[in-house]
N, C-alpha and C positions, 0 to 999 in steps of 0.2 A: 284451374282446369283439372288437376289431379283429384281434387276433392269431389268433383262432379262424376268422374269416372269411378271412383271408389264407391260413391253413393249408388250409382247405377248398378254396379256389380253386386252390392249388398241387397238391393231391391230385387234383382233377378234371383239371387239365392233364396231370399225370403219368399218370393212368389212360388218357386218350385217346392219349397218345404211346406208351404200352406196347401198347395195342390196335392202333394203326396198324402198329407194328413187328412184332407177332405175325402180323397178317394178311399183311404183305409176306413174312414168313418162311415162312408156310404155303403161300402161293400157289405152284403149280407153273408154272414158266415153260417155254415150249417151248425145246428145245435149239437148234433152228435154225428161223428163219422160212421158211416156204414161200412162194416168190414167186407172185404171181397169174398166171393163165394168159396174160395179155397182156404180161407182163414179159419182156424179152430177157435170156437167160442165155448164157454163153459155154461152148462145148464145150472141155474141157481138152485134147483131142487135136489137133484141127485148127484151134482158135481161132476158129471161126465162131460167129456169134450166131444163136440160134433162140429162138422164143417158148417159154416154159415149158409152155404148153398142148400144143404139138406135139412137144416134146423127148422123147427116150427117157430115162427116169429109172432110175438104178441106185444101189443102196446098196453102196458099196465101202469096206471097212475102217471101217464105222460112219458114213460120211459120204455124203450125197446128192449125186450128180453128174448133170448134164444133158448129153446127147449129141445130135448132129444125126442120127446113124444107128446102126444095130446094129453096123456095122463099127467105128465109133469106140468104141463101148462094149466090144466084144470086144477091141480093141487095148489099151484102157486096163486092162481086167481082166488081160490077159496080162502087161502091163508091171508091174502092181501085185503079181502073184504071183511074179515073178522077181526 
């Protein structure tokens, strides 16, 4: 009788472990976290810091970059293509 109870408890534990693993595997995680609008981000060209809410956002080579101005964004795109 005790063996049956122990086996049932182990099966229940196994069920919940598999369910948790399946949920974690199915969940889609964002590729890159988007900073809040008040977070300071660094411009990759001139190395100045701007708030993410006011920055120029460009997708270059599949990655999101933040720029302080359109000129820095153009310069970065030009450097990436050459």
